[in-house]
mmCIF entry with sequence, helices, sheets and N, C-alpha, C, O atoms, coordinates in Angstrom:
data_MODEL
# 
_entry.id   MODEL 
# 
_entity.id                         1 
_entity.type                       polymer 
_entity.pdbx_number_of_molecules   1 
# 
_entity_poly.entity_id                      1 
_entity_poly.type                           'polypeptide(L)' 
_entity_poly.nstd_linkage                   no 
_entity_poly.nstd_monomer                   no 
_entity_poly.pdbx_seq_one_letter_code       MTGFRAAFDTEVIPLLAALAGKEREPRYAILAHRQLRLFVDRLWESQQKSNQE 
_entity_poly.pdbx_seq_one_letter_code_can   MTGFRAAFDTEVIPLLAALAGKEREPRYAILAHRQLRLFVDRLWESQQKSNQE 
_entity_poly.pdbx_strand_id                 A 
# 
loop_
_entity_poly_seq.entity_id 
_entity_poly_seq.num 
_entity_poly_seq.mon_id 
_entity_poly_seq.hetero 
1 1  MET n 
1 2  THR n 
1 3  GLY n 
1 4  PHE n 
1 5  ARG n 
1 6  ALA n 
1 7  ALA n 
1 8  PHE n 
1 9  ASP n 
1 10 THR n 
1 11 GLU n 
1 12 VAL n 
1 13 ILE n 
1 14 PRO n 
1 15 LEU n 
1 16 LEU n 
1 17 ALA n 
1 18 ALA n 
1 19 LEU n 
1 20 ALA n 
1 21 GLY n 
1 22 LYS n 
1 23 GLU n 
1 24 ARG n 
1 25 GLU n 
1 26 PRO n 
1 27 ARG n 
1 28 TYR n 
1 29 ALA n 
1 30 ILE n 
1 31 LEU n 
1 32 ALA n 
1 33 HIS n 
1 34 ARG n 
1 35 GLN n 
1 36 LEU n 
1 37 ARG n 
1 38 LEU n 
1 39 PHE n 
1 40 VAL n 
1 41 ASP n 
1 42 ARG n 
1 43 LEU n 
1 44 TRP n 
1 45 GLU n 
1 46 SER n 
1 47 GLN n 
1 48 GLN n 
1 49 LYS n 
1 50 SER n 
1 51 ASN n 
1 52 GLN n 
1 53 GLU n 
# 
_struct_asym.id          A 
_struct_asym.entity_id   1 
# 
loop_
_struct_conf.conf_type_id 
_struct_conf.id 
_struct_conf.pdbx_PDB_helix_id 
_struct_conf.beg_label_comp_id 
_struct_conf.beg_label_asym_id 
_struct_conf.beg_label_seq_id 
_struct_conf.pdbx_beg_PDB_ins_code 
_struct_conf.end_label_comp_id 
_struct_conf.end_label_asym_id 
_struct_conf.end_label_seq_id 
_struct_conf.pdbx_end_PDB_ins_code 
_struct_conf.beg_auth_comp_id 
_struct_conf.beg_auth_asym_id 
_struct_conf.beg_auth_seq_id 
_struct_conf.end_auth_comp_id 
_struct_conf.end_auth_asym_id 
_struct_conf.end_auth_seq_id 
_struct_conf.pdbx_PDB_helix_class 
_struct_conf.details 
_struct_conf.pdbx_PDB_helix_length 
HELX_P HELX_P1 AA1 PHE A 8  ? VAL A 12 ? PHE A 8  VAL A 12 3 ? 5  
HELX_P HELX_P2 AA2 ILE A 13 ? ALA A 20 ? ILE A 13 ALA A 20 1 ? 8  
HELX_P HELX_P3 AA3 PRO A 26 ? GLN A 52 ? PRO A 26 GLN A 52 1 ? 27 
# 
_struct_conf_type.id          HELX_P 
_struct_conf_type.criteria    ? 
_struct_conf_type.reference   ? 
# 
loop_
_atom_site.group_PDB 
_atom_site.id 
_atom_site.type_symbol 
_atom_site.label_atom_id 
_atom_site.label_alt_id 
_atom_site.label_comp_id 
_atom_site.label_asym_id 
_atom_site.label_entity_id 
_atom_site.label_seq_id 
_atom_site.pdbx_PDB_ins_code 
_atom_site.Cartn_x 
_atom_site.Cartn_y 
_atom_site.Cartn_z 
_atom_site.occupancy 
_atom_site.B_iso_or_equiv 
_atom_site.pdbx_formal_charge 
_atom_site.auth_seq_id 
_atom_site.auth_comp_id 
_atom_site.auth_asym_id 
_atom_site.auth_atom_id 
_atom_site.pdbx_PDB_model_num 
ATOM 1   N N  . MET A 1 1  ? 12.796  -10.360 3.829  1.00 0.00 ? 1  MET A N  1 
ATOM 2   C CA . MET A 1 1  ? 13.110  -8.939  3.749  1.00 0.00 ? 1  MET A CA 1 
ATOM 3   C C  . MET A 1 1  ? 13.186  -8.347  5.157  1.00 0.00 ? 1  MET A C  1 
ATOM 4   O O  . MET A 1 1  ? 12.309  -8.571  5.991  1.00 0.00 ? 1  MET A O  1 
ATOM 5   N N  . THR A 1 2  ? 14.195  -7.629  5.387  1.00 0.00 ? 2  THR A N  1 
ATOM 6   C CA . THR A 1 2  ? 14.349  -6.961  6.663  1.00 0.00 ? 2  THR A CA 1 
ATOM 7   C C  . THR A 1 2  ? 13.470  -5.722  6.700  1.00 0.00 ? 2  THR A C  1 
ATOM 8   O O  . THR A 1 2  ? 13.421  -4.964  5.731  1.00 0.00 ? 2  THR A O  1 
ATOM 9   N N  . GLY A 1 3  ? 12.777  -5.511  7.811  1.00 0.00 ? 3  GLY A N  1 
ATOM 10  C CA . GLY A 1 3  ? 11.968  -4.313  7.962  1.00 0.00 ? 3  GLY A CA 1 
ATOM 11  C C  . GLY A 1 3  ? 10.632  -4.355  7.260  1.00 0.00 ? 3  GLY A C  1 
ATOM 12  O O  . GLY A 1 3  ? 9.928   -3.346  7.222  1.00 0.00 ? 3  GLY A O  1 
ATOM 13  N N  . PHE A 1 4  ? 10.264  -5.486  6.705  1.00 0.00 ? 4  PHE A N  1 
ATOM 14  C CA . PHE A 1 4  ? 8.988   -5.591  5.999  1.00 0.00 ? 4  PHE A CA 1 
ATOM 15  C C  . PHE A 1 4  ? 8.074   -6.524  6.766  1.00 0.00 ? 4  PHE A C  1 
ATOM 16  O O  . PHE A 1 4  ? 8.511   -7.563  7.261  1.00 0.00 ? 4  PHE A O  1 
ATOM 17  N N  . ARG A 1 5  ? 6.816   -6.158  6.866  1.00 0.00 ? 5  ARG A N  1 
ATOM 18  C CA . ARG A 1 5  ? 5.837   -7.024  7.525  1.00 0.00 ? 5  ARG A CA 1 
ATOM 19  C C  . ARG A 1 5  ? 4.678   -7.244  6.570  1.00 0.00 ? 5  ARG A C  1 
ATOM 20  O O  . ARG A 1 5  ? 4.306   -6.360  5.798  1.00 0.00 ? 5  ARG A O  1 
ATOM 21  N N  . ALA A 1 6  ? 4.127   -8.421  6.640  1.00 0.00 ? 6  ALA A N  1 
ATOM 22  C CA . ALA A 1 6  ? 2.989   -8.725  5.771  1.00 0.00 ? 6  ALA A CA 1 
ATOM 23  C C  . ALA A 1 6  ? 1.807   -7.848  6.151  1.00 0.00 ? 6  ALA A C  1 
ATOM 24  O O  . ALA A 1 6  ? 1.485   -7.703  7.330  1.00 0.00 ? 6  ALA A O  1 
ATOM 25  N N  . ALA A 1 7  ? 1.165   -7.266  5.153  1.00 0.00 ? 7  ALA A N  1 
ATOM 26  C CA . ALA A 1 7  ? 0.068   -6.340  5.428  1.00 0.00 ? 7  ALA A CA 1 
ATOM 27  C C  . ALA A 1 7  ? -1.104  -6.532  4.489  1.00 0.00 ? 7  ALA A C  1 
ATOM 28  O O  . ALA A 1 7  ? -2.069  -5.770  4.548  1.00 0.00 ? 7  ALA A O  1 
ATOM 29  N N  . PHE A 1 8  ? -1.044  -7.512  3.642  1.00 0.00 ? 8  PHE A N  1 
ATOM 30  C CA . PHE A 1 8  ? -2.070  -7.646  2.616  1.00 0.00 ? 8  PHE A CA 1 
ATOM 31  C C  . PHE A 1 8  ? -3.464  -7.876  3.174  1.00 0.00 ? 8  PHE A C  1 
ATOM 32  O O  . PHE A 1 8  ? -4.429  -7.315  2.655  1.00 0.00 ? 8  PHE A O  1 
ATOM 33  N N  . ASP A 1 9  ? -3.593  -8.677  4.203  1.00 0.00 ? 9  ASP A N  1 
ATOM 34  C CA . ASP A 1 9  ? -4.932  -9.015  4.675  1.00 0.00 ? 9  ASP A CA 1 
ATOM 35  C C  . ASP A 1 9  ? -5.653  -7.856  5.336  1.00 0.00 ? 9  ASP A C  1 
ATOM 36  O O  . ASP A 1 9  ? -6.868  -7.735  5.179  1.00 0.00 ? 9  ASP A O  1 
ATOM 37  N N  . THR A 1 10 ? -4.967  -7.013  6.057  1.00 0.00 ? 10 THR A N  1 
ATOM 38  C CA . THR A 1 10 ? -5.651  -5.961  6.815  1.00 0.00 ? 10 THR A CA 1 
ATOM 39  C C  . THR A 1 10 ? -5.448  -4.556  6.274  1.00 0.00 ? 10 THR A C  1 
ATOM 40  O O  . THR A 1 10 ? -6.215  -3.655  6.614  1.00 0.00 ? 10 THR A O  1 
ATOM 41  N N  . GLU A 1 11 ? -4.447  -4.348  5.452  1.00 0.00 ? 11 GLU A N  1 
ATOM 42  C CA . GLU A 1 11 ? -4.155  -2.992  5.000  1.00 0.00 ? 11 GLU A CA 1 
ATOM 43  C C  . GLU A 1 11 ? -4.288  -2.806  3.492  1.00 0.00 ? 11 GLU A C  1 
ATOM 44  O O  . GLU A 1 11 ? -4.941  -1.866  3.040  1.00 0.00 ? 11 GLU A O  1 
ATOM 45  N N  . VAL A 1 12 ? -3.688  -3.673  2.727  1.00 0.00 ? 12 VAL A N  1 
ATOM 46  C CA . VAL A 1 12 ? -3.627  -3.465  1.283  1.00 0.00 ? 12 VAL A CA 1 
ATOM 47  C C  . VAL A 1 12 ? -4.932  -3.829  0.586  1.00 0.00 ? 12 VAL A C  1 
ATOM 48  O O  . VAL A 1 12 ? -5.393  -3.088  -0.282 1.00 0.00 ? 12 VAL A O  1 
ATOM 49  N N  . ILE A 1 13 ? -5.528  -4.948  0.949  1.00 0.00 ? 13 ILE A N  1 
ATOM 50  C CA . ILE A 1 13 ? -6.766  -5.366  0.276  1.00 0.00 ? 13 ILE A CA 1 
ATOM 51  C C  . ILE A 1 13 ? -7.878  -4.331  0.447  1.00 0.00 ? 13 ILE A C  1 
ATOM 52  O O  . ILE A 1 13 ? -8.550  -4.023  -0.538 1.00 0.00 ? 13 ILE A O  1 
ATOM 53  N N  . PRO A 1 14 ? -8.110  -3.775  1.642  1.00 0.00 ? 14 PRO A N  1 
ATOM 54  C CA . PRO A 1 14 ? -9.122  -2.717  1.742  1.00 0.00 ? 14 PRO A CA 1 
ATOM 55  C C  . PRO A 1 14 ? -8.787  -1.485  0.891  1.00 0.00 ? 14 PRO A C  1 
ATOM 56  O O  . PRO A 1 14 ? -9.687  -0.830  0.365  1.00 0.00 ? 14 PRO A O  1 
ATOM 57  N N  . LEU A 1 15 ? -7.514  -1.177  0.759  1.00 0.00 ? 15 LEU A N  1 
ATOM 58  C CA . LEU A 1 15 ? -7.127  -0.043  -0.091 1.00 0.00 ? 15 LEU A CA 1 
ATOM 59  C C  . LEU A 1 15 ? -7.456  -0.324  -1.549 1.00 0.00 ? 15 LEU A C  1 
ATOM 60  O O  . LEU A 1 15 ? -7.960  0.547   -2.259 1.00 0.00 ? 15 LEU A O  1 
ATOM 61  N N  . LEU A 1 16 ? -7.173  -1.529  -1.988 1.00 0.00 ? 16 LEU A N  1 
ATOM 62  C CA . LEU A 1 16 ? -7.497  -1.888  -3.369 1.00 0.00 ? 16 LEU A CA 1 
ATOM 63  C C  . LEU A 1 16 ? -9.000  -1.854  -3.600 1.00 0.00 ? 16 LEU A C  1 
ATOM 64  O O  . LEU A 1 16 ? -9.460  -1.429  -4.660 1.00 0.00 ? 16 LEU A O  1 
ATOM 65  N N  . ALA A 1 17 ? -9.760  -2.300  -2.615 1.00 0.00 ? 17 ALA A N  1 
ATOM 66  C CA . ALA A 1 17 ? -11.221 -2.262  -2.734 1.00 0.00 ? 17 ALA A CA 1 
ATOM 67  C C  . ALA A 1 17 ? -11.711 -0.820  -2.825 1.00 0.00 ? 17 ALA A C  1 
ATOM 68  O O  . ALA A 1 17 ? -12.626 -0.521  -3.592 1.00 0.00 ? 17 ALA A O  1 
ATOM 69  N N  . ALA A 1 18 ? -11.109 0.066   -2.049 1.00 0.00 ? 18 ALA A N  1 
ATOM 70  C CA . ALA A 1 18 ? -11.507 1.474   -2.087 1.00 0.00 ? 18 ALA A CA 1 
ATOM 71  C C  . ALA A 1 18 ? -11.159 2.107   -3.433 1.00 0.00 ? 18 ALA A C  1 
ATOM 72  O O  . ALA A 1 18 ? -11.899 2.950   -3.938 1.00 0.00 ? 18 ALA A O  1 
ATOM 73  N N  . LEU A 1 19 ? -10.037 1.699   -4.005 1.00 0.00 ? 19 LEU A N  1 
ATOM 74  C CA . LEU A 1 19 ? -9.662  2.232   -5.312 1.00 0.00 ? 19 LEU A CA 1 
ATOM 75  C C  . LEU A 1 19 ? -10.618 1.758   -6.399 1.00 0.00 ? 19 LEU A C  1 
ATOM 76  O O  . LEU A 1 19 ? -10.927 2.505   -7.328 1.00 0.00 ? 19 LEU A O  1 
ATOM 77  N N  . ALA A 1 20 ? -11.082 0.527   -6.285 1.00 0.00 ? 20 ALA A N  1 
ATOM 78  C CA . ALA A 1 20 ? -11.945 -0.051  -7.310 1.00 0.00 ? 20 ALA A CA 1 
ATOM 79  C C  . ALA A 1 20 ? -13.420 0.272   -7.092 1.00 0.00 ? 20 ALA A C  1 
ATOM 80  O O  . ALA A 1 20 ? -14.218 0.189   -8.025 1.00 0.00 ? 20 ALA A O  1 
ATOM 81  N N  . GLY A 1 21 ? -13.786 0.640   -5.866 1.00 0.00 ? 21 GLY A N  1 
ATOM 82  C CA . GLY A 1 21 ? -15.189 0.877   -5.553 1.00 0.00 ? 21 GLY A CA 1 
ATOM 83  C C  . GLY A 1 21 ? -15.731 2.127   -6.212 1.00 0.00 ? 21 GLY A C  1 
ATOM 84  O O  . GLY A 1 21 ? -15.156 3.206   -6.070 1.00 0.00 ? 21 GLY A O  1 
ATOM 85  N N  . LYS A 1 22 ? -16.818 1.992   -6.921 1.00 0.00 ? 22 LYS A N  1 
ATOM 86  C CA . LYS A 1 22 ? -17.417 3.142   -7.596 1.00 0.00 ? 22 LYS A CA 1 
ATOM 87  C C  . LYS A 1 22 ? -18.502 3.786   -6.749 1.00 0.00 ? 22 LYS A C  1 
ATOM 88  O O  . LYS A 1 22 ? -18.944 4.896   -7.047 1.00 0.00 ? 22 LYS A O  1 
ATOM 89  N N  . GLU A 1 23 ? -18.934 3.102   -5.696 1.00 0.00 ? 23 GLU A N  1 
ATOM 90  C CA . GLU A 1 23 ? -20.009 3.637   -4.873 1.00 0.00 ? 23 GLU A CA 1 
ATOM 91  C C  . GLU A 1 23 ? -19.497 4.603   -3.810 1.00 0.00 ? 23 GLU A C  1 
ATOM 92  O O  . GLU A 1 23 ? -20.277 5.348   -3.218 1.00 0.00 ? 23 GLU A O  1 
ATOM 93  N N  . ARG A 1 24 ? -18.211 4.590   -3.572 1.00 0.00 ? 24 ARG A N  1 
ATOM 94  C CA . ARG A 1 24 ? -17.645 5.457   -2.538 1.00 0.00 ? 24 ARG A CA 1 
ATOM 95  C C  . ARG A 1 24 ? -17.377 6.852   -3.092 1.00 0.00 ? 24 ARG A C  1 
ATOM 96  O O  . ARG A 1 24 ? -17.313 7.071   -4.302 1.00 0.00 ? 24 ARG A O  1 
ATOM 97  N N  . GLU A 1 25 ? -17.227 7.765   -2.175 1.00 0.00 ? 25 GLU A N  1 
ATOM 98  C CA . GLU A 1 25 ? -16.925 9.138   -2.573 1.00 0.00 ? 25 GLU A CA 1 
ATOM 99  C C  . GLU A 1 25 ? -15.517 9.211   -3.161 1.00 0.00 ? 25 GLU A C  1 
ATOM 100 O O  . GLU A 1 25 ? -14.642 8.441   -2.763 1.00 0.00 ? 25 GLU A O  1 
ATOM 101 N N  . PRO A 1 26 ? -15.294 10.112  -4.085 1.00 0.00 ? 26 PRO A N  1 
ATOM 102 C CA . PRO A 1 26 ? -13.966 10.231  -4.713 1.00 0.00 ? 26 PRO A CA 1 
ATOM 103 C C  . PRO A 1 26 ? -12.843 10.475  -3.711 1.00 0.00 ? 26 PRO A C  1 
ATOM 104 O O  . PRO A 1 26 ? -11.713 10.040  -3.930 1.00 0.00 ? 26 PRO A O  1 
ATOM 105 N N  . ARG A 1 27 ? -13.142 11.161  -2.623 1.00 0.00 ? 27 ARG A N  1 
ATOM 106 C CA . ARG A 1 27 ? -12.062 11.442  -1.664 1.00 0.00 ? 27 ARG A CA 1 
ATOM 107 C C  . ARG A 1 27 ? -11.521 10.158  -1.048 1.00 0.00 ? 27 ARG A C  1 
ATOM 108 O O  . ARG A 1 27 ? -10.344 10.105  -0.690 1.00 0.00 ? 27 ARG A O  1 
ATOM 109 N N  . TYR A 1 28 ? -12.354 9.114   -0.913 1.00 0.00 ? 28 TYR A N  1 
ATOM 110 C CA . TYR A 1 28 ? -11.870 7.844   -0.384 1.00 0.00 ? 28 TYR A CA 1 
ATOM 111 C C  . TYR A 1 28 ? -10.901 7.191   -1.364 1.00 0.00 ? 28 TYR A C  1 
ATOM 112 O O  . TYR A 1 28 ? -9.908  6.590   -0.954 1.00 0.00 ? 28 TYR A O  1 
ATOM 113 N N  . ALA A 1 29 ? -11.184 7.307   -2.636 1.00 0.00 ? 29 ALA A N  1 
ATOM 114 C CA . ALA A 1 29 ? -10.282 6.754   -3.645 1.00 0.00 ? 29 ALA A CA 1 
ATOM 115 C C  . ALA A 1 29 ? -8.951  7.498   -3.633 1.00 0.00 ? 29 ALA A C  1 
ATOM 116 O O  . ALA A 1 29 ? -7.896  6.881   -3.786 1.00 0.00 ? 29 ALA A O  1 
ATOM 117 N N  . ILE A 1 30 ? -8.988  8.796   -3.455 1.00 0.00 ? 30 ILE A N  1 
ATOM 118 C CA . ILE A 1 30 ? -7.755  9.585   -3.394 1.00 0.00 ? 30 ILE A CA 1 
ATOM 119 C C  . ILE A 1 30 ? -6.934  9.182   -2.182 1.00 0.00 ? 30 ILE A C  1 
ATOM 120 O O  . ILE A 1 30 ? -5.723  8.990   -2.289 1.00 0.00 ? 30 ILE A O  1 
ATOM 121 N N  . LEU A 1 31 ? -7.578  9.054   -1.036 1.00 0.00 ? 31 LEU A N  1 
ATOM 122 C CA . LEU A 1 31 ? -6.888  8.635   0.183  1.00 0.00 ? 31 LEU A CA 1 
ATOM 123 C C  . LEU A 1 31 ? -6.315  7.231   0.019  1.00 0.00 ? 31 LEU A C  1 
ATOM 124 O O  . LEU A 1 31 ? -5.173  6.977   0.401  1.00 0.00 ? 31 LEU A O  1 
ATOM 125 N N  . ALA A 1 32 ? -7.094  6.329   -0.542 1.00 0.00 ? 32 ALA A N  1 
ATOM 126 C CA . ALA A 1 32 ? -6.627  4.960   -0.750 1.00 0.00 ? 32 ALA A CA 1 
ATOM 127 C C  . ALA A 1 32 ? -5.430  4.938   -1.694 1.00 0.00 ? 32 ALA A C  1 
ATOM 128 O O  . ALA A 1 32 ? -4.482  4.184   -1.479 1.00 0.00 ? 32 ALA A O  1 
ATOM 129 N N  . HIS A 1 33 ? -5.471  5.755   -2.729 1.00 0.00 ? 33 HIS A N  1 
ATOM 130 C CA . HIS A 1 33 ? -4.354  5.823   -3.673 1.00 0.00 ? 33 HIS A CA 1 
ATOM 131 C C  . HIS A 1 33 ? -3.092  6.308   -2.974 1.00 0.00 ? 33 HIS A C  1 
ATOM 132 O O  . HIS A 1 33 ? -2.012  5.761   -3.193 1.00 0.00 ? 33 HIS A O  1 
ATOM 133 N N  . ARG A 1 34 ? -3.219  7.312   -2.149 1.00 0.00 ? 34 ARG A N  1 
ATOM 134 C CA . ARG A 1 34 ? -2.053  7.828   -1.416 1.00 0.00 ? 34 ARG A CA 1 
ATOM 135 C C  . ARG A 1 34 ? -1.487  6.774   -0.476 1.00 0.00 ? 34 ARG A C  1 
ATOM 136 O O  . ARG A 1 34 ? -0.271  6.596   -0.400 1.00 0.00 ? 34 ARG A O  1 
ATOM 137 N N  . GLN A 1 35 ? -2.363  6.075   0.239  1.00 0.00 ? 35 GLN A N  1 
ATOM 138 C CA . GLN A 1 35 ? -1.903  5.056   1.176  1.00 0.00 ? 35 GLN A CA 1 
ATOM 139 C C  . GLN A 1 35 ? -1.242  3.894   0.445  1.00 0.00 ? 35 GLN A C  1 
ATOM 140 O O  . GLN A 1 35 ? -0.233  3.359   0.905  1.00 0.00 ? 35 GLN A O  1 
ATOM 141 N N  . LEU A 1 36 ? -1.803  3.509   -0.676 1.00 0.00 ? 36 LEU A N  1 
ATOM 142 C CA . LEU A 1 36 ? -1.202  2.434   -1.460 1.00 0.00 ? 36 LEU A CA 1 
ATOM 143 C C  . LEU A 1 36 ? 0.161   2.865   -1.987 1.00 0.00 ? 36 LEU A C  1 
ATOM 144 O O  . LEU A 1 36 ? 1.107   2.077   -1.988 1.00 0.00 ? 36 LEU A O  1 
ATOM 145 N N  . ARG A 1 37 ? 0.262   4.092   -2.426 1.00 0.00 ? 37 ARG A N  1 
ATOM 146 C CA . ARG A 1 37 ? 1.543   4.612   -2.920 1.00 0.00 ? 37 ARG A CA 1 
ATOM 147 C C  . ARG A 1 37 ? 2.597   4.606   -1.811 1.00 0.00 ? 37 ARG A C  1 
ATOM 148 O O  . ARG A 1 37 ? 3.752   4.255   -2.054 1.00 0.00 ? 37 ARG A O  1 
ATOM 149 N N  . LEU A 1 38 ? 2.202   4.992   -0.599 1.00 0.00 ? 38 LEU A N  1 
ATOM 150 C CA . LEU A 1 38 ? 3.116   4.948   0.543  1.00 0.00 ? 38 LEU A CA 1 
ATOM 151 C C  . LEU A 1 38 ? 3.583   3.526   0.809  1.00 0.00 ? 38 LEU A C  1 
ATOM 152 O O  . LEU A 1 38 ? 4.765   3.286   1.055  1.00 0.00 ? 38 LEU A O  1 
ATOM 153 N N  . PHE A 1 39 ? 2.647   2.587   0.760  1.00 0.00 ? 39 PHE A N  1 
ATOM 154 C CA . PHE A 1 39 ? 2.980   1.185   0.982  1.00 0.00 ? 39 PHE A CA 1 
ATOM 155 C C  . PHE A 1 39 ? 3.991   0.698   -0.054 1.00 0.00 ? 39 PHE A C  1 
ATOM 156 O O  . PHE A 1 39 ? 4.975   0.046   0.297  1.00 0.00 ? 39 PHE A O  1 
ATOM 157 N N  . VAL A 1 40 ? 3.757   1.007   -1.311 1.00 0.00 ? 40 VAL A N  1 
ATOM 158 C CA . VAL A 1 40 ? 4.659   0.578   -2.379 1.00 0.00 ? 40 VAL A CA 1 
ATOM 159 C C  . VAL A 1 40 ? 6.028   1.229   -2.204 1.00 0.00 ? 40 VAL A C  1 
ATOM 160 O O  . VAL A 1 40 ? 7.050   0.574   -2.404 1.00 0.00 ? 40 VAL A O  1 
ATOM 161 N N  . ASP A 1 41 ? 6.061   2.499   -1.838 1.00 0.00 ? 41 ASP A N  1 
ATOM 162 C CA . ASP A 1 41 ? 7.334   3.185   -1.597 1.00 0.00 ? 41 ASP A CA 1 
ATOM 163 C C  . ASP A 1 41 ? 8.110   2.518   -0.469 1.00 0.00 ? 41 ASP A C  1 
ATOM 164 O O  . ASP A 1 41 ? 9.320   2.321   -0.576 1.00 0.00 ? 41 ASP A O  1 
ATOM 165 N N  . ARG A 1 42 ? 7.415   2.171   0.609  1.00 0.00 ? 42 ARG A N  1 
ATOM 166 C CA . ARG A 1 42 ? 8.083   1.508   1.741  1.00 0.00 ? 42 ARG A CA 1 
ATOM 167 C C  . ARG A 1 42 ? 8.575   0.120   1.353  1.00 0.00 ? 42 ARG A C  1 
ATOM 168 O O  . ARG A 1 42 ? 9.661   -0.295  1.756  1.00 0.00 ? 42 ARG A O  1 
ATOM 169 N N  . LEU A 1 43 ? 7.784   -0.584  0.582  1.00 0.00 ? 43 LEU A N  1 
ATOM 170 C CA . LEU A 1 43 ? 8.192   -1.908  0.111  1.00 0.00 ? 43 LEU A CA 1 
ATOM 171 C C  . LEU A 1 43 ? 9.444   -1.800  -0.751 1.00 0.00 ? 43 LEU A C  1 
ATOM 172 O O  . LEU A 1 43 ? 10.386  -2.574  -0.584 1.00 0.00 ? 43 LEU A O  1 
ATOM 173 N N  . TRP A 1 44 ? 9.454   -0.851  -1.663 1.00 0.00 ? 44 TRP A N  1 
ATOM 174 C CA . TRP A 1 44 ? 10.607  -0.628  -2.538 1.00 0.00 ? 44 TRP A CA 1 
ATOM 175 C C  . TRP A 1 44 ? 11.848  -0.279  -1.717 1.00 0.00 ? 44 TRP A C  1 
ATOM 176 O O  . TRP A 1 44 ? 12.931  -0.815  -1.955 1.00 0.00 ? 44 TRP A O  1 
ATOM 177 N N  . GLU A 1 45 ? 11.683  0.611   -0.760 1.00 0.00 ? 45 GLU A N  1 
ATOM 178 C CA . GLU A 1 45 ? 12.798  1.029   0.079  1.00 0.00 ? 45 GLU A CA 1 
ATOM 179 C C  . GLU A 1 45 ? 13.353  -0.151  0.871  1.00 0.00 ? 45 GLU A C  1 
ATOM 180 O O  . GLU A 1 45 ? 14.569  -0.317  0.970  1.00 0.00 ? 45 GLU A O  1 
ATOM 181 N N  . SER A 1 46 ? 12.477  -0.959  1.426  1.00 0.00 ? 46 SER A N  1 
ATOM 182 C CA . SER A 1 46 ? 12.887  -2.133  2.184  1.00 0.00 ? 46 SER A CA 1 
ATOM 183 C C  . SER A 1 46 ? 13.644  -3.115  1.303  1.00 0.00 ? 46 SER A C  1 
ATOM 184 O O  . SER A 1 46 ? 14.650  -3.686  1.722  1.00 0.00 ? 46 SER A O  1 
ATOM 185 N N  . GLN A 1 47 ? 13.164  -3.307  0.098  1.00 0.00 ? 47 GLN A N  1 
ATOM 186 C CA . GLN A 1 47 ? 13.827  -4.217  -0.842 1.00 0.00 ? 47 GLN A CA 1 
ATOM 187 C C  . GLN A 1 47 ? 15.211  -3.700  -1.207 1.00 0.00 ? 47 GLN A C  1 
ATOM 188 O O  . GLN A 1 47 ? 16.161  -4.478  -1.294 1.00 0.00 ? 47 GLN A O  1 
ATOM 189 N N  . GLN A 1 48 ? 15.332  -2.404  -1.419 1.00 0.00 ? 48 GLN A N  1 
ATOM 190 C CA . GLN A 1 48 ? 16.628  -1.818  -1.762 1.00 0.00 ? 48 GLN A CA 1 
ATOM 191 C C  . GLN A 1 48 ? 17.623  -2.008  -0.621 1.00 0.00 ? 48 GLN A C  1 
ATOM 192 O O  . GLN A 1 48 ? 18.789  -2.326  -0.859 1.00 0.00 ? 48 GLN A O  1 
ATOM 193 N N  . LYS A 1 49 ? 17.170  -1.816  0.614  1.00 0.00 ? 49 LYS A N  1 
ATOM 194 C CA . LYS A 1 49 ? 18.046  -1.991  1.777  1.00 0.00 ? 49 LYS A CA 1 
ATOM 195 C C  . LYS A 1 49 ? 18.492  -3.437  1.915  1.00 0.00 ? 49 LYS A C  1 
ATOM 196 O O  . LYS A 1 49 ? 19.658  -3.699  2.213  1.00 0.00 ? 49 LYS A O  1 
ATOM 197 N N  . SER A 1 50 ? 17.578  -4.380  1.702  1.00 0.00 ? 50 SER A N  1 
ATOM 198 C CA . SER A 1 50 ? 17.947  -5.792  1.836  1.00 0.00 ? 50 SER A CA 1 
ATOM 199 C C  . SER A 1 50 ? 18.896  -6.219  0.719  1.00 0.00 ? 50 SER A C  1 
ATOM 200 O O  . SER A 1 50 ? 19.715  -7.114  0.925  1.00 0.00 ? 50 SER A O  1 
ATOM 201 N N  . ASN A 1 51 ? 18.806  -5.608  -0.443 1.00 0.00 ? 51 ASN A N  1 
ATOM 202 C CA . ASN A 1 51 ? 19.728  -5.921  -1.537 1.00 0.00 ? 51 ASN A CA 1 
ATOM 203 C C  . ASN A 1 51 ? 21.130  -5.392  -1.272 1.00 0.00 ? 51 ASN A C  1 
ATOM 204 O O  . ASN A 1 51 ? 22.103  -5.933  -1.796 1.00 0.00 ? 51 ASN A O  1 
ATOM 205 N N  . GLN A 1 52 ? 21.245  -4.345  -0.468 1.00 0.00 ? 52 GLN A N  1 
ATOM 206 C CA . GLN A 1 52 ? 22.545  -3.763  -0.159 1.00 0.00 ? 52 GLN A CA 1 
ATOM 207 C C  . GLN A 1 52 ? 23.290  -4.566  0.898  1.00 0.00 ? 52 GLN A C  1 
ATOM 208 O O  . GLN A 1 52 ? 24.511  -4.462  1.016  1.00 0.00 ? 52 GLN A O  1 
ATOM 209 N N  . GLU A 1 53 ? 22.562  -5.363  1.661  1.00 0.00 ? 53 GLU A N  1 
ATOM 210 C CA . GLU A 1 53 ? 23.199  -6.123  2.755  1.00 0.00 ? 53 GLU A CA 1 
ATOM 211 C C  . GLU A 1 53 ? 23.921  -7.334  2.274  1.00 0.00 ? 53 GLU A C  1 
ATOM 212 O O  . GLU A 1 53 ? 24.501  -8.066  3.075  1.00 0.00 ? 53 GLU A O  1 
# 
């Protein structure tokens, strides 16, 4: 994929942990959800661009 970089080890996995963690404050889950949504949006956009090429 053009414009996509692997991010699972340092970016996505901590976000998933924050979403699943019940000991953290709710605001961390909200922030993690937003960041994960941004990541998915960028991944989708990158995939769409590579399909057009």
